[in-house]
Backbone as numpy.savetxt, mean C-alpha at the origin, in Angstrom:
# Nx Ny Nz CAx CAy CAz Cx Cy Cz
8.47 -19.24 -4.94 7.61 -18.04 -4.94 8.50 -16.80 -4.94
8.12 -15.78 -5.70 8.93 -14.57 -5.76 8.78 -13.76 -4.47
9.64 -12.79 -4.33 9.74 -11.96 -3.12 8.51 -11.07 -2.99
7.67 -11.33 -1.99 6.43 -10.54 -1.91 6.61 -9.21 -1.17
7.86 -8.85 -0.87 8.08 -7.50 -0.32 7.79 -6.44 -1.39
7.93 -6.83 -2.66 7.60 -5.90 -3.75 6.14 -6.06 -4.13
5.39 -4.95 -4.01 4.01 -4.91 -4.49 3.99 -3.99 -5.71
3.54 -4.51 -6.83 3.47 -3.70 -8.05 2.08 -3.09 -8.18
2.04 -1.76 -8.31 0.77 -1.05 -8.46 0.30 -1.16 -9.91
-0.88 -1.75 -10.09 -1.46 -1.87 -11.44 -2.30 -0.63 -11.73
-1.64 0.53 -11.77 -2.36 1.78 -12.01 -2.53 2.03 -13.50
-3.14 1.06 -14.16 -3.42 1.15 -15.60 -4.93 1.33 -15.77
-5.38 1.74 -16.96 -6.79 2.16 -17.10 -7.84 1.09 -16.85
-7.54 -0.17 -17.14 -8.60 -1.18 -17.01 -8.01 -2.56 -16.73
-8.92 -3.50 -16.46 -8.53 -4.84 -16.06 -7.78 -5.58 -17.16
-8.14 -5.33 -18.41 -7.45 -6.03 -19.51 -5.97 -5.66 -19.55
-5.70 -4.36 -19.39 -4.30 -3.93 -19.39 -3.59 -4.43 -18.14
-4.31 -4.46 -17.02 -3.73 -4.96 -15.77 -3.37 -6.42 -15.88
-4.25 -7.20 -16.47 -4.01 -8.63 -16.64 -2.84 -8.88 -17.60
-2.79 -8.08 -18.66 -1.69 -8.20 -19.63 -0.34 -7.92 -18.96
-0.32 -6.88 -18.11 0.92 -6.54 -17.41 1.31 -7.66 -16.43
0.32 -8.17 -15.70 0.60 -9.24 -14.73 1.13 -10.48 -15.45
0.56 -10.78 -16.61 1.03 -11.95 -17.38 2.45 -11.73 -17.87
2.75 -10.49 -18.28 4.09 -10.16 -18.76 5.10 -10.31 -17.62
4.72 -9.85 -16.42 5.63 -9.93 -15.27 5.77 -11.36 -14.76
4.73 -12.17 -15.00 4.81 -13.60 -14.70 5.23 -13.92 -13.28
6.20 -14.82 -13.14 6.64 -15.28 -11.82 7.52 -14.26 -11.10
7.93 -13.20 -11.79 8.81 -12.21 -11.16 8.10 -11.49 -10.02
6.77 -11.34 -10.13 6.01 -10.56 -9.15 4.86 -11.40 -8.60
4.70 -11.38 -7.27 3.66 -12.20 -6.65 2.59 -11.38 -5.94
2.75 -10.05 -5.88 1.84 -9.22 -5.09 1.49 -7.98 -5.92
0.18 -7.71 -6.04 -0.27 -6.57 -6.84 -1.20 -5.66 -6.06
-1.09 -4.36 -6.35 -2.02 -3.39 -5.78 -3.00 -2.93 -6.85
-4.27 -2.97 -6.51 -5.32 -2.48 -7.41 -6.04 -1.35 -6.69
-6.07 -0.19 -7.32 -6.58 1.00 -6.65 -7.90 1.49 -7.17
-8.30 2.61 -6.60 -9.59 3.22 -6.90 -9.70 3.58 -8.38
-8.58 3.97 -8.98 -8.60 4.38 -10.39 -9.07 3.30 -11.33
-8.94 2.03 -10.91 -9.35 0.93 -11.79 -10.68 0.32 -11.37
-11.30 0.88 -10.37 -12.54 0.28 -9.85 -13.60 0.18 -10.95
-13.76 1.25 -11.73 -14.76 1.24 -12.79 -14.27 0.52 -14.04
-12.99 0.15 -14.05 -12.43 -0.56 -15.21 -12.29 -2.05 -14.96
-13.08 -2.58 -14.01 -13.04 -4.02 -13.74 -12.03 -4.42 -12.69
-11.67 -3.49 -11.81 -10.64 -3.75 -10.81 -10.94 -4.91 -9.87
-12.19 -5.01 -9.42 -12.52 -6.11 -8.49 -12.46 -7.45 -9.20
-12.92 -7.48 -10.44 -12.86 -8.73 -11.21 -11.41 -9.14 -11.44
-10.55 -8.15 -11.72 -9.13 -8.44 -11.93 -8.51 -8.96 -10.63
-8.87 -8.32 -9.51 -8.34 -8.76 -8.21 -8.68 -10.23 -7.98
-9.92 -10.57 -8.26 -10.39 -11.95 -8.10 -9.64 -12.91 -9.00
-9.49 -12.52 -10.26 -8.84 -13.41 -11.23 -7.37 -13.64 -10.86
-6.68 -12.56 -10.48 -5.26 -12.71 -10.14 -5.10 -13.56 -8.89
-6.03 -13.42 -7.95 -5.94 -14.19 -6.71 -6.31 -15.66 -6.92
-7.47 -15.87 -7.50 -8.01 -17.24 -7.59 -7.34 -18.08 -8.68
-7.06 -17.46 -9.83 -6.56 -18.24 -10.96 -5.04 -18.18 -11.13
-4.42 -17.13 -10.57 -2.97 -16.98 -10.77 -2.20 -17.06 -9.46
-2.91 -17.20 -8.35 -2.26 -17.38 -7.05 -1.50 -16.16 -6.54
-1.88 -14.98 -7.03 -1.19 -13.76 -6.59 -1.80 -13.23 -5.29
-1.01 -12.49 -4.53 -1.54 -11.76 -3.38 -2.06 -10.41 -3.88
-3.12 -9.92 -3.23 -3.77 -8.70 -3.72 -3.96 -7.68 -2.61
-3.55 -6.46 -2.93 -3.71 -5.31 -2.05 -4.74 -4.41 -2.73
-5.91 -4.29 -2.12 -6.98 -3.45 -2.66 -6.86 -2.07 -2.00
-6.48 -1.10 -2.80 -6.19 0.24 -2.26 -7.39 1.16 -2.47
-8.37 1.04 -1.59 -9.62 1.80 -1.73 -9.66 3.04 -0.84
-8.81 3.10 0.19 -8.77 4.24 1.12 -10.18 4.64 1.58
-10.90 3.67 2.10 -12.29 3.92 2.50 -12.39 4.95 3.62
-13.40 5.78 3.52 -13.69 6.75 4.58 -15.19 7.04 4.56
-15.86 6.79 5.68 -17.30 7.05 5.78 -17.69 6.85 7.23
-18.99 6.91 7.49 -19.44 6.62 8.85 -19.17 5.14 9.13
-19.05 4.80 10.39 -18.67 3.45 10.77 -19.50 2.35 10.15
-20.81 2.49 10.18 -21.69 1.44 9.67 -21.45 1.17 8.19
-21.25 2.23 7.43 -21.02 2.10 5.99 -19.67 1.42 5.72
-18.65 1.84 6.46 -17.33 1.23 6.28 -17.39 -0.26 6.63
-18.05 -0.58 7.74 -18.15 -1.98 8.15 -18.82 -2.83 7.08
-19.92 -2.33 6.52 -20.64 -3.07 5.48 -19.79 -3.22 4.21
-19.10 -2.14 3.84 -18.26 -2.18 2.63 -17.14 -3.20 2.79
-16.51 -3.19 3.96 -15.40 -4.12 4.20 -15.90 -5.55 4.26
-17.06 -5.75 4.86 -17.62 -7.11 4.92 -17.83 -7.65 3.50
-18.32 -6.78 2.62 -18.52 -7.18 1.22 -17.22 -7.50 0.52
-16.19 -6.67 0.76 -14.89 -6.88 0.10 -14.16 -8.10 0.68
-14.37 -8.35 1.97 -13.65 -9.44 2.65 -14.02 -10.80 2.09
-15.19 -10.90 1.48 -15.61 -12.21 0.94 -14.78 -12.64 -0.27
-14.01 -11.70 -0.84 -13.20 -12.03 -2.02 -11.87 -12.67 -1.67
-11.57 -12.83 -0.37 -10.36 -13.52 0.07 -9.10 -12.80 -0.41
-9.12 -11.46 -0.32 -7.94 -10.68 -0.71 -7.05 -10.48 0.51
-5.90 -9.83 0.33 -4.89 -9.79 1.39 -4.86 -8.49 2.19
-4.77 -7.36 1.49 -4.70 -6.06 2.17 -5.81 -5.15 1.66
-6.31 -4.30 2.55 -7.28 -3.26 2.17 -6.93 -1.99 2.92
-6.91 -0.86 2.22 -6.65 0.41 2.91 -7.94 1.13 3.29
-7.88 1.76 4.47 -8.92 2.68 4.93 -8.20 3.90 5.49
-8.90 5.00 5.64 -8.28 6.16 6.28 -8.05 5.83 7.75
-6.98 6.41 8.31 -6.54 6.01 9.64 -7.31 6.58 10.81
-8.44 7.25 10.56 -9.24 7.77 11.67 -9.74 6.59 12.51
-9.61 6.67 13.83 -9.93 5.51 14.66 -11.31 4.91 14.43
-12.34 5.74 14.21 -13.68 5.17 14.01 -13.76 4.35 12.72
-12.99 4.76 11.71 -12.97 4.05 10.43 -12.24 2.71 10.59
-11.10 2.75 11.27 -10.31 1.53 11.48 -11.12 0.50 12.28
-11.74 0.95 13.34 -12.53 0.01 14.17 -13.64 -0.64 13.36
-14.33 0.16 12.55 -15.43 -0.36 11.74 -14.91 -1.34 10.69
-13.76 -1.03 10.09 -13.18 -1.91 9.07 -12.79 -3.25 9.68
-12.24 -3.21 10.88 -11.85 -4.46 11.55 -13.09 -5.30 11.86
-14.18 -4.66 12.22 -15.44 -5.39 12.44 -15.88 -6.08 11.15
-15.80 -5.33 10.04 -16.22 -5.86 8.75 -15.35 -7.02 8.27
-14.08 -7.01 8.69 -13.14 -8.05 8.25 -13.07 -9.23 9.23
-13.88 -9.18 10.28 -13.83 -10.21 11.32 -13.99 -11.61 10.72
-13.12 -12.52 11.13 -13.21 -13.90 10.66 -12.52 -14.15 9.33
-12.00 -13.11 8.71 -11.30 -13.25 7.42 -9.83 -12.91 7.60
-9.03 -13.28 6.61 -7.59 -12.99 6.68 -7.23 -11.61 6.15
-8.22 -10.85 5.70 -7.98 -9.53 5.12 -7.34 -8.60 6.14
-6.17 -8.06 5.81 -5.47 -7.14 6.70 -5.92 -5.70 6.42
-6.26 -4.99 7.49 -6.69 -3.60 7.35 -5.49 -2.68 7.58
-5.16 -1.92 6.53 -4.04 -0.99 6.59 -4.56 0.44 6.64
-4.07 1.21 7.58 -4.54 2.58 7.76 -3.65 3.57 7.01
-4.29 4.50 6.32 -3.57 5.59 5.67 -3.39 6.70 6.70
-2.14 7.11 6.90 -1.88 8.19 7.86 -2.12 9.52 7.15
-1.14 9.96 6.38 -1.29 11.15 5.53 -0.76 10.77 4.16
-1.52 11.03 3.12 -1.13 10.62 1.76 0.27 11.11 1.41
1.04 10.25 0.76 2.44 10.59 0.49 2.61 11.74 -0.50
1.54 12.12 -1.19 1.66 13.23 -2.14 1.38 14.58 -1.47
1.06 14.57 -0.16 0.70 15.82 0.52 1.86 16.39 1.32
1.91 17.73 1.36 2.88 18.39 2.23 2.12 19.33 3.18
2.84 20.11 3.95 2.20 20.94 4.97 1.21 21.95 4.37
1.55 22.50 3.23 0.66 23.46 2.56 -0.69 22.80 2.22
-0.63 21.55 1.75 -1.85 20.81 1.43 -2.68 20.58 2.70
-2.00 20.25 3.79 -2.72 20.00 5.05 -3.38 21.26 5.57
-2.70 22.40 5.41 -3.30 23.69 5.82 -4.58 23.94 5.03
-4.53 23.65 3.72 -5.70 23.87 2.87 -6.86 22.97 3.29
-6.54 21.81 3.87 -7.57 20.88 4.32 -7.95 21.04 5.78
-7.48 22.13 6.40 -7.79 22.44 7.80 -7.29 21.40 8.79
-6.19 20.72 8.43 -5.58 19.77 9.35 -4.72 20.55 10.35
-4.75 20.14 11.61 -4.13 20.94 12.67 -2.65 21.22 12.39
-2.15 22.34 12.93 -0.75 22.70 12.71 0.19 21.62 13.24
1.41 21.66 12.74 2.42 20.72 13.22 3.20 20.14 12.06
4.35 19.57 12.37 5.19 18.94 11.37 4.49 17.70 10.82
4.58 17.51 9.50 3.89 16.39 8.85 4.29 15.05 9.50
5.57 14.88 9.77 6.03 13.62 10.37 5.40 13.38 11.73
5.30 14.44 12.52 4.70 14.28 13.86 3.24 13.86 13.74
2.53 14.45 12.78 1.12 14.11 12.59 0.98 12.67 12.08
1.88 12.27 11.19 1.86 10.88 10.69 2.06 9.90 11.84
3.03 10.21 12.70 3.31 9.33 13.84 2.11 9.22 14.77
1.49 10.36 15.03 0.33 10.38 15.94 -0.84 9.60 15.33
-1.06 9.81 14.03 -2.16 9.08 13.37 -1.86 7.58 13.31
-0.60 7.22 13.09 -0.24 5.81 13.05 -0.49 5.16 14.41
-0.06 5.82 15.48 -0.25 5.27 16.82 -1.73 5.08 17.12
-2.54 6.06 16.76 -3.99 5.97 17.02 -4.64 4.87 16.17
-4.16 4.72 14.95 -4.71 3.66 14.09 -4.37 2.28 14.66
-3.13 2.11 15.12 -2.74 0.84 15.74 -3.60 0.56 16.97
-3.82 1.60 17.79 -4.63 1.43 19.00 -6.06 1.05 18.65
-6.53 1.49 17.48 -7.89 1.17 17.04 -7.97 -0.22 16.40
-6.79 -0.88 16.25 -6.79 -2.26 15.75 -6.23 -2.48 14.37
-5.68 -1.43 13.74 -5.14 -1.59 12.38 -4.04 -2.65 12.35
-4.05 -3.46 11.30 -3.02 -4.49 11.12 -1.72 -3.89 10.62
-1.81 -2.68 10.09 -0.62 -2.02 9.57 -0.96 -0.62 9.13
0.04 0.07 8.63 -0.18 1.42 8.13 0.50 1.59 6.78
-0.02 2.55 6.03 0.63 3.03 4.82 1.35 4.30 5.22
2.63 4.39 4.92 3.35 5.62 5.27 4.49 5.83 4.29
4.89 7.08 4.13 5.99 7.35 3.22 7.27 6.74 3.79
8.22 6.42 2.91 9.48 5.83 3.39 10.15 6.70 4.45
9.96 7.99 4.35 10.62 8.89 5.29 10.07 8.78 6.71
8.88 8.20 6.85 8.33 8.01 8.21 8.45 6.57 8.69
8.88 5.66 7.82 8.87 4.23 8.17 9.67 3.93 9.44
10.87 4.49 9.54 11.72 4.20 10.70 11.09 4.74 11.98
10.48 5.91 11.90 9.84 6.51 13.09 8.65 5.68 13.54
7.86 5.20 12.57 6.70 4.39 12.91 7.14 3.03 13.46
8.18 2.45 12.85 8.66 1.15 13.32 9.10 1.23 14.78
9.56 2.41 15.21 10.04 2.59 16.59 8.90 2.78 17.60
7.66 2.98 17.12 6.54 3.14 18.05 6.27 1.83 18.79
6.01 1.89 20.10 5.67 0.66 20.82 4.44 -0.03 20.22
3.50 0.77 19.72 2.26 0.20 19.16 2.51 -0.56 17.85
3.68 -0.33 17.23 3.97 -0.92 15.91 4.47 -2.37 16.02
4.65 -2.86 17.20 5.12 -4.23 17.40 4.21 -5.22 16.68
4.79 -6.01 15.76 4.00 -7.01 15.06 3.06 -6.48 14.00
3.12 -5.19 13.70 2.25 -4.60 12.67 3.03 -4.36 11.38
2.28 -4.21 10.30 2.89 -4.03 8.98 3.10 -2.56 8.66
4.17 -2.28 7.95 4.37 -0.94 7.37 4.55 -1.13 5.87
3.69 -0.48 5.10 3.72 -0.59 3.64 4.00 0.81 3.08
5.02 0.93 2.26 5.42 2.25 1.79 5.27 2.44 0.29
4.37 3.35 -0.09 4.37 3.83 -1.47 5.42 4.95 -1.56
5.45 5.68 -2.67 6.44 6.74 -2.79 7.84 6.16 -2.89
7.95 4.91 -3.35 9.27 4.29 -3.51 9.69 4.40 -4.97
10.86 4.94 -5.18 11.39 5.11 -6.54 12.79 4.53 -6.61
13.04 3.59 -7.52 14.41 3.09 -7.68 15.35 4.24 -7.97
16.61 4.08 -7.63 17.60 5.14 -7.85 17.53 5.63 -9.30
17.46 6.95 -9.46 17.46 7.54 -10.80 16.10 7.65 -11.46
15.03 7.16 -10.80 13.70 7.18 -11.43 13.04 8.55 -11.25
12.12 8.85 -12.15 11.36 10.10 -12.09 10.46 10.07 -10.86
10.38 11.19 -10.14 9.59 11.23 -8.91 8.09 11.31 -9.17
7.66 11.73 -10.37 6.22 11.85 -10.64 5.59 12.84 -9.68
4.40 12.50 -9.11 3.73 13.46 -8.22 4.04 13.21 -6.74
4.96 12.30 -6.46 5.27 12.00 -5.07 6.25 13.04 -4.52
5.97 13.49 -3.30 6.84 14.50 -2.69 7.72 13.93 -1.59
7.36 12.76 -1.06 8.14 12.19 0.05 8.54 10.77 -0.39
9.79 10.62 -0.85 10.19 9.38 -1.51 11.48 8.80 -0.93
11.77 7.55 -1.29 13.05 6.90 -0.97 13.25 5.74 -1.93
14.46 5.18 -1.93 14.72 4.01 -2.77 14.18 2.76 -2.08
13.99 1.66 -2.83 13.48 0.42 -2.22 14.33 -0.08 -1.05
15.64 -0.10 -1.23 16.51 -0.62 -0.18 16.41 0.23 1.08
16.36 1.55 0.89 16.27 2.46 2.04 14.96 2.26 2.80
13.86 2.10 2.04 12.55 1.93 2.68 12.52 0.67 3.55
13.06 -0.43 3.02 13.06 -1.68 3.78 14.03 -1.60 4.95
15.18 -0.97 4.73 16.15 -0.80 5.82 15.53 0.01 6.97
14.63 0.91 6.63 14.00 1.77 7.63 12.77 1.13 8.29
12.45 -0.11 7.91 11.39 -0.78 8.64 10.16 -1.16 7.84
10.15 -0.87 6.53 9.00 -1.24 5.72 8.97 -2.76 5.49
7.78 -3.35 5.57 7.60 -4.77 5.27 7.38 -4.98 3.78
6.70 -4.03 3.16 6.41 -4.10 1.73 6.61 -2.72 1.14
7.06 -2.68 -0.10 7.14 -1.42 -0.85 6.22 -1.52 -2.05
5.63 -0.38 -2.41 4.74 -0.33 -3.57 5.42 0.47 -4.68
5.58 -0.15 -5.84 6.22 0.52 -6.98 5.27 0.41 -8.17
5.01 1.55 -8.81 4.09 1.56 -9.95 4.77 1.95 -11.23
4.74 3.26 -11.52 5.24 3.76 -12.80 6.64 3.28 -13.20
7.61 3.24 -12.26 8.95 2.81 -12.69 8.96 1.38 -13.25
7.90 0.60 -12.94 7.82 -0.75 -13.52 6.87 -0.77 -14.71
5.62 -0.28 -14.53 4.67 -0.48 -15.63 4.92 0.46 -16.82
5.68 1.54 -16.61 6.00 2.41 -17.76 7.38 2.10 -18.34
8.05 1.14 -17.76 9.40 0.80 -18.25 9.31 0.13 -19.62
10.35 0.33 -20.42 10.40 -0.33 -21.73 10.38 -1.84 -21.54
11.01 -2.31 -20.45 11.04 -3.73 -20.12 10.60 -3.89 -18.66
9.28 -4.04 -18.42 8.77 -4.12 -17.05 9.37 -5.25 -16.23
9.66 -6.39 -16.86 10.24 -7.53 -16.13 11.63 -7.15 -15.61
12.44 -6.55 -16.46 13.78 -6.14 -16.05 13.70 -5.09 -14.94
12.73 -4.18 -15.05 12.57 -3.14 -14.03 12.18 -3.75 -12.68
11.26 -4.73 -12.70 10.85 -5.41 -11.46 12.03 -6.18 -10.88
12.76 -6.85 -11.74 13.90 -7.65 -11.26 15.00 -6.75 -10.68
15.14 -5.54 -11.21 16.13 -4.60 -10.67 15.74 -4.16 -9.26
14.44 -3.92 -9.04 13.97 -3.55 -7.70 14.21 -4.71 -6.73
13.88 -5.92 -7.16 14.07 -7.10 -6.31 15.55 -7.32 -6.00
16.41 -7.08 -6.99 17.85 -7.22 -6.77 18.31 -6.21 -5.73
17.76 -5.00 -5.81 18.12 -3.97 -4.83 17.67 -4.38 -3.43
16.47 -4.95 -3.33 15.99 -5.42 -2.02 16.88 -6.53 -1.48
17.26 -7.44 -2.36 18.07 -8.59 -1.91 19.50 -8.22 -1.61
19.95 -7.07 -2.11 21.32 -6.62 -1.82 21.46 -6.26 -0.34
20.33 -5.96 0.30 20.34 -5.62 1.73 20.91 -6.77 2.55
20.56 -7.98 2.17 20.97 -9.16 2.96 22.48 -9.37 2.90
23.11 -8.75 1.91 24.55 -8.99 1.73 25.41 -8.00 2.51
24.78 -6.94 3.04 25.57 -5.93 3.76 25.91 -6.40 5.16
């Protein structure tokens, strides 16, 4: 089985393109993220097909946020698909409701602290309380863990700080905003390389564009995996 620390984001327009990419990547990649952008393009069907027919692990990145009852019902519906990870916003009432909805299933609930594309100016515009972004991420992560989250989504730059929290014991840290050395940053503002993210405490890294937009996606995925495995040699 390939290294499941690498999660490839299938941020392509529809399920057909997602399936084509997954087939091209073949055995090199065992874990895929399917997000909100593909929901109307057959994302749930693709998640099912990759899981049931191809034996892949699936991270459903829906970032759910609503009143508790609605979140619980939505998660209960999604949990029946036997997927692996699901994101919700890290507000304690949302996390608690999601855990209720996932009860009895293996679906891991991952809390979003603060989106990796946001900076302090963005938070001010959204009326989020003053303070350093990292401090707010840490506080939200701790509260999400206390509410029962199985893990958190956080930028690589916060991974080490979150890993050091007492509440993080035995919990997952999944980091988007990971760019292989020399890759275009795109819209991400808080980034790191794959090796750095894992060295800082991430259990899984999410890589999208540097793989799916590469001239040779297989070679790009294998380069990320080689970088991850180089850690063991230091």
